[in-house]
C-alpha positions as CSV (number, residue, x, y, z in Angstrom):
1,X,32.1,-3.9,-9.1
2,X,29.2,-4.0,-11.5
3,X,29.3,-0.7,-13.4
4,X,25.5,-0.4,-13.2
5,X,25.6,-0.4,-9.4
6,X,28.5,2.1,-9.4
7,X,26.1,4.5,-11.1
8,X,23.3,3.5,-8.7
9,X,25.5,4.0,-5.7
10,X,26.6,7.5,-6.8
11,X,23.0,8.4,-7.5
12,X,21.9,7.1,-4.1
13,X,24.3,9.6,-2.4
14,X,22.8,12.5,-4.4
15,X,19.3,11.4,-3.6
16,X,20.1,11.1,0.1
17,X,21.1,14.7,0.1
18,X,17.6,15.8,-0.9
19,X,16.1,13.6,1.8
20,X,14.7,10.9,-0.4
21,X,12.9,8.3,1.7
22,X,14.8,5.3,0.2
23,X,17.6,6.6,-2.0
24,X,19.0,3.3,-3.1
25,X,15.6,1.9,-4.1
26,X,14.8,5.1,-6.0
27,X,18.1,5.0,-7.8
28,X,17.4,1.4,-8.8
29,X,13.9,2.3,-10.1
30,X,15.4,5.2,-12.2
31,X,18.1,2.9,-13.6
32,X,15.6,0.2,-14.5
33,X,13.4,2.7,-16.3
34,X,16.4,4.1,-18.2
35,X,17.3,0.6,-19.3
36,X,13.7,-0.4,-20.1
37,X,13.8,-3.4,-17.7
38,X,12.4,-4.2,-14.3
39,X,14.5,-3.9,-11.1
40,X,15.2,-7.6,-10.9
41,X,16.8,-7.3,-14.3
42,X,19.5,-5.0,-12.9
43,X,21.2,-8.0,-11.2
44,X,21.3,-9.9,-14.5
45,X,23.6,-7.4,-16.2
46,X,27.2,-6.7,-15.4
47,X,28.3,-4.6,-18.4
48,X,28.4,-0.8,-18.6
49,X,25.1,0.5,-19.8
50,X,25.0,2.0,-23.3
51,X,25.7,5.8,-23.5
52,X,22.1,6.6,-24.4
53,X,20.8,4.6,-21.4
54,X,23.2,6.5,-19.1
55,X,22.0,9.8,-20.6
56,X,18.4,8.8,-19.9
57,X,19.3,7.8,-16.3
58,X,21.0,11.2,-15.7
59,X,17.9,13.0,-17.1
60,X,15.5,11.0,-14.9
61,X,17.8,11.6,-11.9
62,X,17.9,15.3,-12.5
63,X,14.2,15.5,-12.4
64,X,14.1,13.7,-9.1
65,X,16.8,15.9,-7.7
66,X,14.7,18.8,-8.6
67,X,12.2,17.3,-6.2
68,X,9.7,16.1,-8.8
69,X,7.9,13.1,-7.2
70,X,9.4,9.7,-8.1
71,X,6.0,8.5,-9.4
72,X,5.8,11.4,-11.9
73,X,9.4,10.7,-13.0
74,X,8.6,7.0,-13.5
75,X,5.1,7.7,-14.9
76,X,3.4,5.2,-12.6
77,X,2.4,4.4,-9.1
78,X,1.6,1.0,-7.4
79,X,-1.7,1.1,-5.5
80,X,-3.5,-1.9,-4.0
81,X,-1.8,-4.3,-6.4
82,X,-2.5,-2.2,-9.5
83,X,0.1,-0.3,-11.6
84,X,-1.5,3.0,-12.5
85,X,-0.3,5.8,-14.8
86,X,0.3,9.1,-13.0
87,X,1.9,12.4,-14.0
88,X,1.6,16.1,-13.7
89,X,-2.0,17.2,-13.2
90,X,-3.1,14.1,-11.2
91,X,-2.9,13.3,-7.5
92,X,-0.5,10.4,-6.6
93,X,-2.3,7.6,-4.8
94,X,-0.8,6.8,-1.4
95,X,-0.4,3.5,0.4
96,X,-2.4,4.8,3.4
97,X,-5.4,5.1,1.1
98,X,-5.3,1.3,0.5
99,X,-6.9,1.0,4.0
100,X,-9.9,3.0,2.7
101,X,-10.2,0.4,-0.2
102,X,-9.9,-2.6,2.1
103,X,-12.3,-1.3,4.8
104,X,-15.0,-0.5,2.3
105,X,-14.5,-3.7,0.2
106,X,-14.8,-5.8,3.4
107,X,-18.3,-4.3,4.1
108,X,-19.7,-4.9,0.6
109,X,-21.1,-8.1,-0.7
110,X,-18.9,-9.2,-3.7
111,X,-21.6,-11.7,-4.8
112,X,-24.2,-9.1,-5.7
113,X,-24.4,-6.4,-8.4
114,X,-23.8,-2.9,-7.0
115,X,-22.9,0.6,-8.1
116,X,-20.1,2.6,-6.5
117,X,-19.3,6.2,-6.9
118,X,-15.8,7.6,-6.3
119,X,-15.8,11.3,-5.8
120,X,-12.6,13.2,-6.5
121,X,-11.4,10.1,-8.3
122,X,-8.1,11.5,-9.7
123,X,-6.2,8.7,-11.3
124,X,-9.2,6.3,-10.6
125,X,-7.1,4.4,-8.1
126,X,-9.7,3.9,-5.4
127,X,-12.5,2.9,-7.8
128,X,-10.4,0.6,-9.9
129,X,-9.0,-1.1,-6.8
130,X,-12.6,-1.7,-5.5
131,X,-13.8,-3.0,-8.8
132,X,-10.9,-5.4,-8.9
133,X,-12.1,-6.8,-5.6
134,X,-15.8,-6.7,-6.4
135,X,-16.4,-8.6,-9.6
136,X,-20.1,-7.7,-9.9
137,X,-19.7,-4.0,-9.1
138,X,-19.8,-1.2,-11.6
139,X,-18.4,2.3,-10.8
140,X,-18.7,6.0,-11.6
141,X,-15.6,8.2,-11.0
142,X,-16.1,11.9,-10.8
143,X,-13.5,14.7,-10.8
144,X,-13.4,18.4,-11.6
145,X,-10.2,18.0,-13.5
146,X,-10.4,16.8,-17.1
147,X,-6.6,16.0,-17.0
148,X,-7.1,13.7,-14.0
149,X,-10.0,11.9,-15.8
150,X,-7.8,11.2,-18.8
151,X,-5.4,9.3,-16.5
152,X,-8.4,7.5,-15.0
153,X,-9.7,6.4,-18.4
154,X,-6.3,5.1,-19.4
155,X,-5.9,3.3,-16.1
156,X,-9.3,1.7,-16.6
157,X,-8.2,0.4,-20.0
158,X,-4.8,-0.8,-18.8
159,X,-6.4,-2.7,-15.9
160,X,-9.1,-4.3,-18.0
161,X,-11.8,-2.6,-16.0
162,X,-13.0,0.0,-18.5
163,X,-16.2,-1.9,-19.3
164,X,-17.4,-1.5,-15.7
165,X,-16.5,2.2,-15.3
166,X,-17.9,5.6,-16.2
167,X,-16.1,8.9,-15.8
168,X,-17.9,12.2,-15.2
169,X,-16.4,15.7,-15.1
170,X,-17.7,18.1,-12.5
171,X,-18.0,19.2,-8.9
172,X,-18.5,16.4,-6.3
173,X,-21.7,14.5,-6.9
174,X,-23.4,17.1,-9.2
175,X,-22.6,15.3,-12.5
176,X,-24.4,12.2,-11.2
177,X,-27.7,14.0,-11.1
178,X,-30.3,12.0,-9.2
179,X,-28.5,8.6,-9.5
180,X,-28.2,6.7,-6.3
181,X,-25.4,4.3,-5.3
182,X,-24.7,1.4,-3.0
183,X,-21.5,3.0,-1.8
184,X,-19.9,6.4,-2.1
185,X,-16.1,6.7,-1.5
186,X,-13.8,9.6,-1.6
187,X,-10.3,10.8,-0.9
188,X,-11.1,14.5,-1.1
189,X,-8.7,17.4,-0.6
190,X,-8.4,17.9,3.2
191,X,-5.3,20.0,3.8
192,X,-5.8,23.4,5.3
193,X,-4.3,26.3,3.3
194,X,-2.2,27.3,6.2
195,X,-0.4,24.0,6.2
196,X,0.9,24.3,2.6
197,X,4.4,25.6,3.7
198,X,4.9,22.5,5.9
199,X,4.4,20.1,3.0
200,X,7.3,18.4,1.2
201,X,8.3,20.2,-2.0
202,X,7.3,17.0,-3.9
203,X,3.7,17.6,-2.8
204,X,3.5,21.4,-2.6
205,X,5.3,22.3,-5.8
206,X,4.1,19.5,-8.1
207,X,0.8,17.9,-7.2
208,X,-2.4,19.7,-8.2
209,X,-3.5,22.2,-5.6
210,X,-7.2,21.4,-6.1
211,X,-6.6,17.8,-5.0
212,X,-4.8,19.0,-1.9
213,X,-6.3,22.0,-0.2
214,X,-9.8,22.5,1.1
215,X,-10.2,25.9,2.8
216,X,-9.0,27.3,6.1
217,X,-9.5,24.1,8.1
218,X,-9.2,21.5,5.4
219,X,-12.9,20.5,5.7
220,X,-14.5,22.7,3.1
221,X,-14.9,19.9,0.5
222,X,-16.0,17.3,3.0
223,X,-18.7,19.6,4.4
224,X,-20.3,19.9,1.0
225,X,-19.8,16.2,0.2
226,X,-21.6,14.7,3.2
227,X,-25.1,16.1,2.7
228,X,-24.9,15.3,-1.0
229,X,-23.9,11.7,-0.2
230,X,-26.8,11.3,2.2
231,X,-29.3,12.0,-0.6
232,X,-27.6,9.8,-3.2
233,X,-27.1,6.6,-1.2
234,X,-29.6,3.7,-1.1
235,X,-30.8,2.7,2.4
236,X,-27.9,1.1,4.3
237,X,-25.5,2.3,1.7
238,X,-21.9,3.0,2.8
239,X,-20.0,6.3,2.8
240,X,-16.2,6.0,3.2
241,X,-14.0,9.1,3.2
242,X,-10.3,9.6,3.9
243,X,-9.7,12.5,6.3
244,X,-6.7,14.3,7.9
245,X,-5.4,12.8,11.1
246,X,-6.5,15.8,13.1
247,X,-10.1,15.9,11.8
248,X,-11.6,13.0,13.7
249,X,-13.8,15.1,16.0
250,X,-15.1,17.4,13.3
251,X,-15.8,14.5,11.0
252,X,-17.9,12.7,13.6
253,X,-19.9,15.9,14.2
254,X,-20.6,16.2,10.5
255,X,-21.9,12.6,10.4
256,X,-24.9,13.6,12.5
257,X,-27.3,10.8,13.5
258,X,-30.3,12.2,11.6
259,X,-28.9,11.0,8.3
260,X,-26.3,8.5,9.3
261,X,-25.7,5.5,11.6
262,X,-22.8,3.4,12.6
263,X,-20.4,6.3,12.1
264,X,-16.8,5.5,13.0
265,X,-13.3,6.7,12.4
266,X,-10.8,3.9,11.6
267,X,-7.0,4.0,11.8
268,X,-4.5,3.8,9.0
269,X,-1.6,1.4,9.1
270,X,0.3,3.7,11.4
271,X,-2.6,3.8,13.9
272,X,-3.6,7.4,13.0
273,X,-7.3,8.3,12.5
274,X,-7.7,8.2,8.8
275,X,-10.9,6.7,7.5
276,X,-14.5,7.9,8.2
277,X,-17.3,5.4,7.6
278,X,-21.0,5.6,8.1
279,X,-24.2,4.0,6.7
280,X,-27.2,5.8,5.3
281,X,-30.6,5.5,7.0
């Protein structure tokens, strides 16, 4: 048997013991990273890897077995077709958030110039994915974490979108001052503090707490964001926010009709309520 895949098979068994979602795939990613090739390249080799590559593989595997997120171990995450740098200090973009990007992009006219603001931008994933789909748009990403914004800046450069981005440090929309936007989008923290113990160790023990938790009911950040957004959107501007799957009723109540219209909660790919959208008056 190919010696590379002997090592991968052994690693897969160890990853299965910690409950990895796809042990074989994770082991292949770790081996590819250790060898400095892509996954497809694994099938083009049939010799025993060099000793230094095996040592790198074991070091990467040890980090993952310690429950460090795979994306941190690899140093990147795939989001909406973009390869983004991630690591300690920045929230890992999830596949369910791609629905937020697609739903908002579908409601914006890609043929006209516009300005988008991404609040709690983290790695810049949402803003960069939107700009990749909207060639005449420019964007502002805001985060209270300087470390996260450094990832966002590097990701903007790597994706060729830096010329259409601006990154601001601070709380919610405060750094934008009186600027107004055509769309405001956010994947804010929305986990209740009491739910922390139920999270997987990969999330609870490694990802930044300020990107996860938002008070006793998980809505503390969203409650502050919505009135700010109402005053910083142009007429008929879109607000799009990711929410927790149990927060649908509360979110609709916050999008009261005096400031908003066409409020709706849209499902994620699993059919769970995930995306809140509304238009400014």
